[in-house]
N, C-alpha and C positions, 0 to 999 in steps of 0.2 A: 438465414431467414429472409434477407433481402431478395435473393434470387428466387426463393420459393414463392414469395408474394407476387413477384412479377410474372410468374408462370401460372398464376391462378386464372382459370378460364372464366370469361364473362359472356356466356353465349347469347344473352338477350341485351347486349349493349346497343342502345338505340342510335347512338351517334355513329358507331361503326356500321350499322345497318344503313344509315343515311348515306354515308360515304361509299360503301360498297354497292349499295343499291343503285345509286346514280351511275356508277361505272358500268354495272351490269346492264341496266336499261339502255345506256348508250351503245354498249357492245351489241345487244340484240337488235336495236334499231339499225345500226350499221350493217348487221348481218342481213336483215331484210332488204336493205337498200342495195346490197351487192349480191343478193342470192342468185341472180341469173348468171353471174360470172363463174359459178361452180358447176362441175359436171353433176347432173342430177343423180346418177348412180355412182356410189362410192367406187373408187378405182383401186382400193387397197387389196392386199392378199390376206387370207386367213392367218391370224396370229400376229398381224403387224404391230398392234399396240403393245404387246408383251416385249417387243424389242425396243420400244421407245420410253417406257415408264419403268421406274425402279420396282423391284419385287418386294419391297417393304415400305410401309407408310413412314412419312417424315417424323422425326422426334420433336422437332421445333416448328413453330409457325412459319409459313411462307407468306409472301405478300400477295395481294389480290392481282397485282400486275403479273407476277410470275404464273399464277393460275391461268389468267386470261391469255398470256403468251402461249402456254401449253395447249389451251383450247384451240387457238388459231393454228398452231403448227402441228399438233398431234391428234386432236379430237376431230376437227372439221374435215380433214381428209378422209376420215372413216365414217362420215355421216352421209346417208342417202337423204337428199333434201326434199322431204315430203311437202314442204310449203312452196317449192319452186313452181312458177307458172308452167314449167315444162314437165312437171310430174304427171304422168298419165296412167300409173299402175294402180291396181286395187281401187279404193275409193279415195277421194281427196282428204287430206288431213285438214279438217275444216276449221282452222284457227282464225281468230280475228282479234283486233285490238281489244274489243269489249270482253271477249272470252278470256284473253290473256290477263287482262286487268282483274277479272273476277277470280281467276285462278290465283293470282298474286295476293288478292285480298284474303282468299281462303287460307293460303299458306301463312300469311301474316298473322291472322287470328289464331290459327293452329288449334282449333277445337276438335273434339271427338263427339259427334252428334248421334251416338247410337241410341240414346233414349232422350225423351223430351227434357228431362231435368238436367242432362249434361250440357245443354245449350238450347233453351226454348226457341230462340230465333231460328236456329238451323232447321228444326223440325217444322215450325209453322211456316217459314218462308218456302220450304220445299212443297208443302201442301198447297200453298197459294199459287206458286209458279206452275205446278203441275195442273192445277185447275185452270189457270190462264191458257196453257197449251191445249188442254182438253176442249176448252171453249173455242179456241182458234180452229181446231180440227173438227169442231161440231160433233164431238163424241156424245153418246147417250148420257143422260144425267146420272145413271148408275155408276159411272166411272168417276164422278166428282166426290170430293172428300166430305161433302155435307151429309152423305148417307152412309151406307156400309161399304162403299167402294173407295177408290182413291188412287193416287199415283205416287210413285216412288222412283228415285234415281238409282239405277244399278250401274255397275262399272262397264258392262258390255252387254250385247245382245245374248251372248252365251249365258251370262248370269241370269238375265231376265227369263230366258227359256227354262233354265235349270230350276229356278224358284217356282215357276208355275207348274212345271212337270212334277216336282216333288209334292206340291199342294194337291194336284190332281190324283197322283198315285195314292197319297194318304187318304184322300177323300173316298176313293173307290174301295180301298182295302178295308176301311172302317165298315163299309156296307157288306162286302162279300167275304171278309175274313183275311187275315194276314197271310195265310198259306196260298193265296191265289195269285201271288206276284208273277209266277211263271205263265199265267194265262193272260196277262195284260198285253194289249196290242196297241201300237201307235201307228199313225198314218201321216205321210207327207208326200210331196212330189219329188222327182229326181232333181229338181232345181232348188230344193230347200237347202239352206246353208248347212255345211258339215257340222256346225256347232250343235245342231239338233241330234245328230247321231252320237256325238260325244256326250251330251247330257243324258241320252238314253242309257249309255254305258254306265254312267255315274250312278243313276238311280236304280240300276239292276234290271232293266228291261232286256229280256233275252234277244240277242241279235236276230233270231228267226222270227221274232214277233214285231219287227220293225218293217212296216210296209212302205217301201219307197216306190211310189206309183209313177209309171212312165208318162212322159209328156212328149209333144212333138210340135212342129212348126204350124200345124193346122189350127192350133189354138194359141199361137204365140207362146208356147211352152207353159201355158196355165194348166193347173190341175183340173181334170175333167170330172164333174160331179158323178156322172154315170159310172166311171171307173172306180171312184171311191165307194159308191153304194154297192157295187158288185163285190169289192173286197171285204167290206163290212159284213155283208150277208153271208159270204163264205166262211168268215171267221166265227160268226154267231152259230152257224150250222155245225162247225167243228168244236163247239163248246168253249171257245175263247171269249175274252172280254174286251171289246173295243172301248178304249177309254180316253184317247187323246188324239186330236187332230191339230197339226201345225200348218197353217196356210201362210202365204207370203205375198206382200205387196212390194214388188221391186226386188226380184231375186238377184243374187250375185252373178250367176252365170248368164242370164239373159234379160234381166229386168222384168221378168214375167210378173203378171198380176193375176192372182187367183180369184175366181168368182165367189166372193165371200157369202153373199146372200144364199146362193144355192148350196154351197158347202155347209153353211150354218144350219140349214134345215135338216140335213142328214145328221150332223153332229147332235143337234137338239133331240131329234127323234130317238137317237140311240144313247142318250145320256152321256155323251162324250164331252170332255173339256175341249173347248175350241179356242185356240190361241192364234193370233195374227202377228206375224213378224213383219213389220213395216219399217225395219231399221233404216233402209235407204230411201225408198220413195215416199214414206209417210210424211216427210217434211213438205212435199209438194201439195199435200192435201189441205194445207192452210189456205191455199188459193181456191176460191169458190169454184172455178172452172175445172179443177182437178179433184174436188172433194168426192165425186161419184166413184172414184176408184176404191174407196173404202165403204161404199154402200153395202149394207149387210153387217156392219160392225156391231149393230145392236144385237146380233145373234151370238156374239162372242162372249167368252168369259174373261179374256185378257187381251191386251193390245200393247205392243211395244214399238218404239221408234227411237232411233239413235240421233240425238241432236248434234253429236260430234261428226256426223256424216254429211249433212246438207243444211245445217242450221247455224253455221258460224260459231259453234260452241266447242271450245277445246276439249279433246279427249281427257278424261272419260266422262261420258254423260249419256247413258242409255235410259230412256224413259219407259216405265212400265205402269200400265193402269190395270186394275182388276175391279170387277163388280162386287166381289165378296172378299173383303180383307180378312174375315175370320178363317177363310180357307188357308191363307198364308200363315197367320199366327198360330193356328192349331198344328200346322206342320213344322214350323220353324221356331216357335217360342221357347226361350229358356228363362228361368227366373231364379237364379241363385241369390243367396242372402245379400251379397255385396252389390247387387243391382236393384234391389227393392227400394221403392220410394212411395210416398203417400199419393202423389198424382197418378202414378201408374197403377197402383193397387186399387185406387178408386175408379179406374177406367175413365179418367177425365182427359187423357192425352193419347197420342199415337207414339209408339216406340218403334222406330224404323229398324232397330236391331232384329225385330221379329218378322221383317219383310224381306230379308236378304240372307245370304250365306255367312259372311263374316260378321263379327261383332262390331269392329271399328268402322267408322265412316267419316269422311271429311265433309266440309261445308260446301258440297258441290253445287247446290242450288244458286249460290252467289253468281257464278259465271253465267248461268242461264238467265237469271234475273237481270244481270247487267246487259246481256245481249238484247233482251226484249226492251229494256228501258233506253239504252243508248242508240238503238237502231229503230225500234218501233215496228209493229207488225206490218204496216204497209210497205216499208222499205224492204223487209225480209221477203214479202210476197214478190216484189218486183225483182229482187235478187234471184229468186228461184225462176221466175218467168224468163229472165234474161238467159239463165243457164239452159233452159229448155229451147229457147230460140237459137242459141249457139249450137246445141245438139242437132236441131233440125237443119241448120245451115250446113253442118258437117256431114250429115246424112246425105244431103243433096249433092255435095261435092264427091262423096264416095260413090254414090249411085251413078254418077257420070263417068267414072273411071272403070273401064272394062276389066281391069286387073283385080277388082274387088267385088265382093257380094255382100249386100246388106241382108243378114239372116232374119233380124227382127226389126221391122220398120217402126221408127218413133211415131210416125203418123197413126199407127194402129194401136199404140199404147198410151201416148200422151197427146 
């Protein structure tokens, strides 16, 4: 009995958390202090870790020091250091002290905020913080939570696009009949993120009905409204149903910015759902001098921006705003007996489980809230301005080197 009692696990031991937590914070702080000493790209070969770790889990507890020793000797060599100042691939993994602390707070509270009643603060803080960001971006009032719109945090841009594509599909099929799925057509440019093509596959849009419209350097790779109108007209003549347009502000391939106002007119005339993916460059639009890059957002049905790309918020934190929350809930709502409660049934609250694909969701708004509070909007604006200044300086250096060519000039986009 004595040995059995000693082996009883106490997973929520606060004193152990205090001890281990201090050690872990020190470890991570030291990691950041020395991060430039590591090669940015991991130098290991495929399968390296299988040779270093046992093939079964330990039967008995090991010490925190043993674990950290293994992280130093075995895990860190297999890490590509996304937070290194010398990391220039993809997008920056935009972590910060405030974002990290918010993530830690969320993990510590350990709530599941899928409906209001599961943790009222999680739902209400998310609504408030998304309204804060909407006001910083000067989005139309229809995107604020005080009406029938509002914002929600998704895990990624892919999830945000998938959610609104499902909502748009269901909305149009309710009007034209469920058998018309094979007639639905979507539109994007050849600079649009591949996540859009994946979401089309998931929701059942036929590959032949995905119009990927060509762009070129003459428009800095932006989608041309005339080309869109031509494609829509041809599809209507063929008896197809144009129903979804995805525009981009800051494409992955070229940082192209699509002309939202002109595209929005075409989408609105043809009753198409108009979504704007501003995952990357949307953050810059909190600066008044760059806000005009989302002029025309009033014509859209939904707008997304990833705070984990350029807003000092740890992954995952992709922000999605919609003008009509009913379009989401009608497409995604489930209401089994075990999730019913008085507040939800009386329509007094928002249940974010009906605004996303999964049921479960963590307290993600904490990290965005802490970023906004610990840094403030003015410091965040200046942070972005400094990045743009550095980009322009880099462009100048590249332009002066005959071995390189600048294909899209920053001066023409920002």
